[in-house]
C-alpha positions as CSV (number, residue, x, y, z in Angstrom):
1,M,-24.6,-47.2,51.3
2,P,-26.9,-46.6,54.2
3,G,-28.7,-49.8,55.1
4,R,-32.2,-48.3,55.2
5,G,-34.1,-45.1,54.6
6,R,-33.4,-42.4,52.1
7,W,-29.9,-41.4,51.2
8,P,-28.8,-38.0,52.4
9,A,-28.3,-35.3,49.7
10,W,-24.6,-35.2,50.1
11,L,-24.3,-38.9,49.4
12,V,-26.4,-38.6,46.3
13,A,-24.2,-35.8,45.1
14,V,-21.1,-37.9,45.7
15,V,-22.5,-40.7,43.5
16,I,-23.5,-38.3,40.7
17,L,-20.1,-36.6,40.8
18,S,-18.2,-39.9,40.8
19,L,-20.3,-41.2,37.8
20,A,-19.7,-37.9,35.9
21,V,-15.9,-38.2,36.3
22,R,-15.9,-41.8,35.3
23,L,-17.9,-41.0,32.2
24,F,-15.3,-38.3,31.4
25,A,-12.5,-40.8,31.7
26,W,-14.6,-43.2,29.5
27,W,-15.0,-40.4,26.9
28,V,-11.2,-39.9,26.8
29,A,-10.5,-43.6,26.5
30,R,-12.9,-44.1,23.6
31,D,-12.4,-47.9,23.5
32,R,-8.7,-47.6,23.2
33,V,-6.4,-49.7,25.4
34,P,-3.2,-48.3,26.8
35,V,0.0,-50.2,26.6
36,G,1.2,-52.2,29.6
37,D,-0.9,-54.3,31.9
38,P,-4.3,-53.3,30.4
39,F,-3.2,-54.4,27.0
40,N,-1.6,-57.6,28.2
41,Y,-4.6,-58.7,30.3
42,V,-7.0,-58.1,27.5
43,E,-4.7,-60.0,25.1
44,I,-4.6,-63.0,27.5
45,A,-8.4,-62.9,27.9
46,G,-8.7,-62.9,24.1
47,N,-6.4,-65.9,23.8
48,I,-8.5,-67.8,26.4
49,L,-11.7,-67.0,24.5
50,S,-10.1,-68.1,21.2
51,G,-9.1,-71.5,22.6
52,R,-5.4,-70.9,22.7
53,G,-5.4,-70.8,26.5
54,M,-3.9,-68.5,29.1
55,V,-0.8,-67.4,27.1
56,I,0.7,-64.3,25.6
57,D,3.5,-63.5,23.2
58,D,5.0,-60.4,24.9
59,P,7.4,-58.6,22.5
60,Q,9.3,-57.1,25.4
61,L,10.0,-60.5,26.9
62,V,9.8,-63.9,25.2
63,P,7.0,-65.7,23.2
64,N,4.6,-68.2,24.7
65,L,4.3,-66.8,28.3
66,R,2.0,-69.3,30.0
67,A,2.3,-68.4,33.7
68,F,4.2,-65.1,33.7
69,Y,1.0,-63.1,34.4
70,P,-1.2,-64.3,37.3
71,P,-4.5,-65.9,36.1
72,G,-7.2,-64.3,38.3
73,Y,-7.8,-61.1,36.4
74,P,-7.6,-62.4,32.8
75,L,-9.9,-65.3,33.7
76,L,-12.4,-62.7,35.0
77,L,-12.1,-60.7,31.8
78,A,-12.5,-63.8,29.7
79,S,-15.7,-64.8,31.6
80,I,-17.1,-61.3,31.0
81,G,-15.9,-61.4,27.3
82,L,-18.2,-64.4,26.7
83,I,-21.1,-61.9,26.8
84,F,-19.8,-58.4,26.4
85,P,-17.0,-56.9,24.3
86,L,-13.8,-56.2,26.2
87,K,-13.8,-52.5,25.6
88,A,-13.8,-49.3,27.6
89,T,-17.6,-49.4,28.2
90,T,-17.4,-52.9,29.7
91,F,-14.5,-51.9,31.9
92,L,-16.3,-48.8,33.0
93,V,-19.3,-50.8,34.2
94,L,-17.1,-53.5,35.7
95,N,-14.8,-51.2,37.6
96,T,-17.6,-48.9,38.8
97,A,-19.5,-52.0,40.1
98,I,-16.3,-53.2,41.9
99,D,-15.7,-49.8,43.5
100,A,-19.3,-49.5,44.6
101,V,-19.2,-52.9,46.3
102,A,-15.9,-51.9,47.9
103,A,-17.5,-48.7,49.2
104,V,-20.4,-50.6,50.7
105,L,-17.9,-53.0,52.4
106,I,-16.0,-50.1,53.8
107,A,-19.2,-48.7,55.3
108,R,-20.1,-52.2,56.8
109,I,-16.6,-52.6,58.2
110,G,-16.9,-49.2,59.8
111,A,-20.3,-50.3,61.3
112,R,-18.6,-53.5,62.6
113,L,-16.0,-51.4,64.3
114,G,-18.8,-49.3,66.0
115,E,-18.1,-46.4,63.7
116,E,-21.1,-46.5,61.3
117,R,-21.0,-42.8,60.3
118,A,-17.3,-42.8,59.7
119,G,-17.7,-46.0,57.6
120,V,-20.2,-44.3,55.3
121,V,-18.0,-41.3,55.0
122,A,-15.0,-43.4,54.1
123,G,-16.9,-45.5,51.6
124,A,-18.2,-42.4,49.9
125,A,-14.7,-40.9,49.8
126,Y,-13.4,-44.1,48.2
127,F,-16.1,-44.1,45.5
128,L,-15.0,-40.5,44.8
129,W,-11.3,-41.1,45.0
130,P,-9.6,-39.5,41.9
131,E,-7.4,-42.5,40.9
132,M,-10.2,-45.0,41.1
133,M,-12.5,-42.8,39.0
134,L,-10.0,-42.0,36.3
135,L,-8.9,-45.6,35.9
136,A,-12.5,-46.9,35.7
137,P,-12.7,-47.4,31.9
138,L,-9.3,-49.2,31.7
139,A,-8.5,-52.9,32.3
140,Y,-6.6,-52.4,35.6
141,K,-7.0,-54.9,38.4
142,E,-6.2,-52.6,41.3
143,G,-9.8,-52.0,42.2
144,L,-10.4,-55.8,42.4
145,V,-7.3,-56.2,44.6
146,S,-8.7,-53.6,47.0
147,L,-12.1,-55.3,47.0
148,L,-10.6,-58.7,47.9
149,V,-8.7,-57.1,50.8
150,L,-11.9,-55.6,52.1
151,V,-13.7,-59.0,51.8
152,Q,-10.9,-60.6,53.8
153,I,-11.2,-58.0,56.5
154,A,-15.0,-58.3,56.7
155,A,-14.7,-62.1,56.8
156,L,-12.1,-62.0,59.6
157,L,-14.3,-59.7,61.7
158,G,-17.2,-62.0,61.1
159,A,-15.1,-65.1,62.0
160,A,-14.2,-63.4,65.2
161,R,-17.9,-63.1,66.0
162,G,-18.5,-66.7,65.2
163,E,-20.5,-66.0,62.0
164,R,-21.2,-69.0,59.8
165,F,-19.2,-69.3,56.6
166,A,-17.0,-66.4,57.5
167,V,-13.9,-68.6,57.6
168,V,-14.9,-70.0,54.2
169,G,-15.2,-66.5,52.9
170,F,-11.8,-65.5,54.2
171,G,-10.1,-68.6,52.7
172,I,-11.7,-68.1,49.3
173,A,-10.9,-64.3,49.2
174,A,-7.3,-65.0,50.3
175,G,-6.9,-67.6,47.6
176,L,-8.4,-65.3,44.9
177,E,-6.1,-62.5,46.1
178,A,-3.1,-64.7,45.5
179,L,-4.3,-65.5,42.0
180,V,-5.0,-61.9,41.1
181,Q,-2.0,-60.2,42.7
182,P,0.5,-62.8,44.0
183,A,2.6,-60.2,45.8
184,M,-0.4,-59.5,48.1
185,A,-0.5,-63.1,49.4
186,P,1.4,-62.3,52.6
187,L,-1.2,-59.6,53.5
188,S,-3.8,-62.3,54.3
189,V,-1.5,-63.5,57.0
190,L,-0.8,-60.0,58.3
191,L,-4.5,-59.2,58.5
192,A,-5.1,-62.4,60.4
193,L,-2.3,-61.6,62.8
194,V,-3.5,-58.1,63.6
195,L,-7.0,-59.2,64.2
196,W,-6.4,-62.3,66.3
197,P,-7.0,-60.3,69.6
198,E,-10.7,-59.9,68.4
199,F,-11.2,-63.7,68.6
200,P,-12.4,-65.4,71.8
201,D,-9.0,-67.0,72.4
202,F,-5.8,-68.0,70.6
203,R,-6.9,-71.6,70.0
204,A,-10.1,-70.5,68.3
205,W,-8.1,-68.2,66.1
206,M,-5.6,-70.9,65.2
207,R,-8.3,-73.4,64.4
208,K,-10.2,-71.0,62.2
209,M,-7.1,-69.8,60.4
210,A,-6.0,-73.3,59.7
211,G,-9.4,-74.0,58.1
212,A,-9.1,-70.8,56.0
213,A,-5.6,-71.8,54.9
214,A,-6.9,-75.2,53.7
215,I,-9.7,-73.5,51.8
216,A,-7.2,-71.0,50.2
217,C,-5.1,-74.0,49.1
218,L,-8.1,-75.6,47.5
219,V,-8.7,-72.4,45.5
220,L,-5.1,-72.4,44.4
221,A,-4.9,-76.2,43.7
222,P,-6.1,-76.0,40.0
223,W,-3.5,-73.4,39.2
224,W,-0.8,-75.5,40.9
225,L,-1.8,-78.7,39.0
226,R,-1.9,-76.9,35.7
227,N,1.6,-75.4,36.2
228,A,3.1,-78.7,37.4
229,F,1.7,-80.3,34.2
230,L,3.1,-77.6,31.9
231,F,6.5,-76.9,33.5
232,G,7.2,-80.2,35.3
233,Q,7.8,-78.3,38.6
234,F,5.9,-76.4,41.3
235,V,5.1,-72.9,40.3
236,P,2.9,-71.5,43.1
237,F,1.8,-68.2,41.6
238,T,3.8,-66.9,38.5
239,T,7.1,-67.4,36.8
240,A,7.8,-63.6,37.1
241,G,9.6,-63.6,40.4
242,G,13.1,-63.0,39.0
243,A,11.7,-60.4,36.6
244,G,9.9,-58.5,39.4
245,L,13.2,-58.5,41.4
246,W,15.1,-57.2,38.4
247,V,12.6,-54.3,37.9
248,G,12.9,-53.4,41.6
249,A,16.7,-53.6,41.6
250,T,17.7,-51.9,38.3
251,P,18.6,-48.2,38.4
252,L,17.0,-47.9,35.0
253,G,13.5,-47.4,36.4
254,D,11.7,-46.1,39.4
255,G,9.9,-49.3,40.3
256,R,7.8,-49.4,37.1
257,W,8.4,-51.9,34.4
258,V,11.2,-50.9,32.0
259,Q,12.4,-52.4,28.7
260,T,14.1,-55.7,29.4
261,P,17.6,-55.8,27.8
262,A,18.0,-58.2,24.9
263,R,20.7,-60.1,26.6
264,L,18.2,-61.4,29.2
265,R,15.4,-62.3,26.7
266,I,16.5,-65.8,26.2
267,G,14.9,-69.2,26.3
268,D,11.5,-69.8,27.9
269,E,9.9,-67.9,30.7
270,L,11.6,-69.9,33.4
271,T,15.0,-69.2,31.9
272,L,14.1,-65.6,31.4
273,S,13.1,-65.2,35.0
274,A,16.2,-67.0,36.3
275,A,18.5,-64.8,34.2
276,M,16.7,-61.6,35.3
277,G,16.8,-62.7,39.0
278,E,20.6,-63.5,38.8
279,E,21.3,-60.1,37.3
280,A,19.2,-58.5,40.0
281,R,21.2,-60.2,42.7
282,R,24.4,-59.0,41.1
283,I,23.0,-55.4,41.1
284,I,22.0,-55.6,44.7
285,T,25.3,-57.2,45.9
286,A,27.3,-54.5,44.0
287,D,25.5,-51.6,45.6
288,P,23.2,-52.7,48.5
289,L,22.8,-49.2,49.9
290,G,21.8,-47.8,46.5
291,Y,19.2,-50.6,46.2
292,L,17.9,-49.8,49.7
293,A,17.6,-46.1,48.8
294,R,15.8,-46.9,45.6
295,C,13.3,-49.1,47.4
296,F,12.4,-46.5,50.0
297,G,12.3,-43.9,47.2
298,K,9.7,-46.1,45.4
299,V,7.5,-46.1,48.5
300,I,7.7,-42.4,49.0
301,N,6.9,-41.8,45.3
302,A,4.0,-44.3,45.4
303,L,2.4,-42.8,48.5
304,I,2.5,-39.2,47.2
305,G,2.6,-39.5,43.4
306,S,-0.3,-40.2,41.1
307,R,0.9,-40.5,37.6
308,A,-0.8,-43.8,36.5
309,P,-4.2,-42.5,35.6
310,I,-3.0,-39.4,33.7
311,R,-0.2,-41.4,32.1
312,A,-2.7,-44.0,30.9
313,L,-5.3,-41.6,29.6
314,G,-2.7,-39.2,28.2
315,S,-1.2,-42.0,26.1
316,M,-4.4,-42.1,24.1
317,D,-4.4,-39.8,21.1
318,P,-5.6,-37.1,20.6
319,W,-5.3,-36.3,24.4
320,R,-1.6,-37.0,24.8
321,H,-0.6,-33.4,25.4
322,H,-4.0,-32.0,26.5
323,E,-3.7,-29.3,29.2
324,L,-6.8,-30.5,31.0
325,L,-5.3,-33.9,31.8
326,I,-2.1,-32.2,33.0
327,S,-4.1,-30.0,35.4
328,L,-6.1,-33.0,36.6
329,S,-3.0,-34.8,37.6
330,L,-2.6,-32.3,40.6
331,I,-5.9,-33.4,42.1
332,P,-4.9,-36.9,43.1
333,I,-1.5,-35.7,44.3
334,F,-3.1,-33.2,46.7
335,A,-5.6,-35.9,47.8
336,N,-2.8,-38.4,48.5
337,V,-0.7,-35.9,50.5
338,G,-3.8,-34.9,52.5
339,L,-4.8,-38.4,53.2
340,L,-1.2,-39.4,54.3
341,L,-1.1,-36.4,56.7
342,A,-4.6,-37.2,58.1
343,T,-3.9,-40.9,58.7
344,G,-0.5,-40.1,60.2
345,L,-2.1,-37.8,62.8
346,A,-4.9,-40.3,63.4
347,A,-2.4,-43.1,64.0
348,I,-0.5,-40.9,66.5
349,F,-3.4,-39.5,68.5
350,T,-6.1,-42.3,68.2
351,R,-5.9,-44.8,71.0
352,R,-6.4,-48.6,70.5
353,S,-8.0,-48.8,67.1
354,I,-8.7,-51.9,64.9
355,A,-8.7,-49.6,61.9
356,V,-5.2,-48.3,62.6
357,R,-4.0,-51.9,63.0
358,L,-5.4,-52.9,59.7
359,M,-3.8,-49.9,58.1
360,L,-0.4,-50.7,59.7
361,A,-0.7,-54.3,58.3
362,G,-1.0,-52.7,54.9
363,F,2.1,-50.7,55.4
364,A,3.9,-53.7,56.7
365,Q,2.9,-55.6,53.5
366,I,4.6,-52.9,51.5
367,L,7.7,-52.6,53.6
368,L,8.3,-56.3,54.1
369,F,7.2,-57.8,50.8
370,G,6.4,-55.1,48.3
371,M,9.0,-52.4,47.8
372,W,11.9,-54.9,47.1
373,F,10.3,-55.8,43.8
374,E,8.5,-54.0,41.0
375,F,6.5,-51.4,43.0
376,D,4.6,-48.7,41.2
377,E,2.0,-46.4,42.7
378,R,-0.8,-48.7,41.7
379,H,0.6,-51.3,44.1
380,R,-0.4,-49.2,47.1
381,Y,-4.0,-48.6,46.0
382,F,-5.2,-51.3,48.3
383,L,-4.1,-49.0,51.2
384,I,-6.5,-46.2,50.2
385,P,-9.7,-47.7,51.7
386,L,-7.8,-48.6,54.9
387,M,-6.4,-45.1,55.2
388,L,-9.7,-43.5,54.4
389,L,-11.4,-45.5,57.2
390,V,-8.8,-44.4,59.7
391,A,-9.0,-40.8,58.7
392,A,-12.8,-40.8,58.7
393,I,-13.0,-42.4,62.2
394,D,-10.7,-39.8,63.6
395,A,-12.5,-36.9,61.8
396,V,-15.9,-38.0,63.0
397,R,-14.7,-38.5,66.6
398,W,-13.1,-35.1,66.5
399,L,-16.2,-33.3,65.2
400,G,-18.3,-35.1,67.7
401,H,-16.0,-34.0,70.5
402,R,-16.2,-30.4,69.4
403,K,-19.9,-30.5,69.3
404,S,-20.2,-32.0,72.8
405,S,-17.7,-29.5,74.1
406,G,-19.7,-26.6,72.7
407,Y,-17.3,-25.6,69.9
408,G,-19.4,-27.0,67.1
409,P,-22.7,-25.9,65.7
410,A,-25.6,-25.8,68.1
411,Q,-27.5,-29.1,68.2
412,A,-31.2,-29.1,67.7
413,T,-33.2,-29.7,70.8
C-alpha cells in the first residue's frame, strides 16, 4: 500500500497472514457453493453464459425471475466466466483482488485527509478483517459493494479539489452501486451531502453533483430500457421491493431471508412482490412497535454478530459441525465489538473530522433506508472500511500525542 519504497515488515506480515486465512477458507470451500445468494448469482451468471439471459427459476419464489436480483454482480461473474470457471478458486482470486484494491483506496483516502499513516493502518486492517477473509472463496458481492463506496468517496474528494474526471468517476461508481446493491443507492446522495463543505462553494457542488447524477442515469439507462421492454413499466432497480419489505417485517426471521409462504408464491415476480409487500404492510400496521423493535434489533445484531462466514463455510460438508469453525466464529465477533467501541470513542472525542462524517453517513444509510427491509449482517460490511479509518486516525493521533508528551517510547535523535 505505501506509494514508494520498501514495505515495512509488519505490512508484509499482514499480507501473508491474510492470504493464509483466505487459502484456509478456500480449502474448506473446495469448489462447493453454499445455498442462498452465492448459488443464485452463480446460477444467473450461468444462464447469461448459456444464452438464456439474466433469469433464474428460484424454487423458493416463482419461476422465470428476470429482474428480482440486481444485475451488476451476475454480469461481472458472467464476464469472468467467459474465461475462468465459476468456482471457489476464481472467487478467491476475484475477492482478494477486490479487497486489495479497497485497502489501497482506504490508504489513499487517508492520505487525502492528511492522515497517511492512519490510512495505511486502516487499509491493512481491512485486508486482514476476518469476515472479508473468510468469505473470499464464495460468490458474495459485499466486497464489491464496499469497493464502490470507497471509489465514490475518493472521487468526491477529488472533485472537491477540481481534479479532472472525478465527477465522471463518482457518477459511474454511483450508478454501478445501484446496479450491484440497489438498497445502497441513497448512500451516494448522503456521501455527497456530508462532503459538500469541502467544495469551493455550494454552486460548484450543485453543478458537479448534477453532472454526476446525469452520468449515473446513463449507467442505469440500459437496465431501465430492458425492464421497460420486458415488463411494460418502469422498474428502476429490481422487482424485489415488496419481498424485501416482507422479510424485514415478518417475525419469522431476524432480517435474513426466510422461506416464503406458499400462499404468496403466485403469478409472476411483479405479482409476487406486490403480494409480499401487501402482507408486510398488514404486519406493520397490526404491530408497529413490534416492527420497530425488530428493525433496531436487526441493526444491533448486524453490528455485533458475525455468523455469515461461519454459516456459509459450515454448510459445506464435511465441515458442518467442525469445532474449528465454531471457535473461529468468535474472532470476528470480538473484532466487531472492539471496532464499534473504538469508533464510538473516536466520534465522541475527535473534533471536526471528515472521516467521522463519512462514517455517520454510512450509519444514516442503515437507519434511514436499510433496517426497514431485509437486513442481514452482510448489509453493514460497507461500514467496516469507514469505521476502520476513523479508529485508525484516532489511534495514530493518540499515539503521536503520547510520544510528544513524553509518555511513549523515546524517539531516536
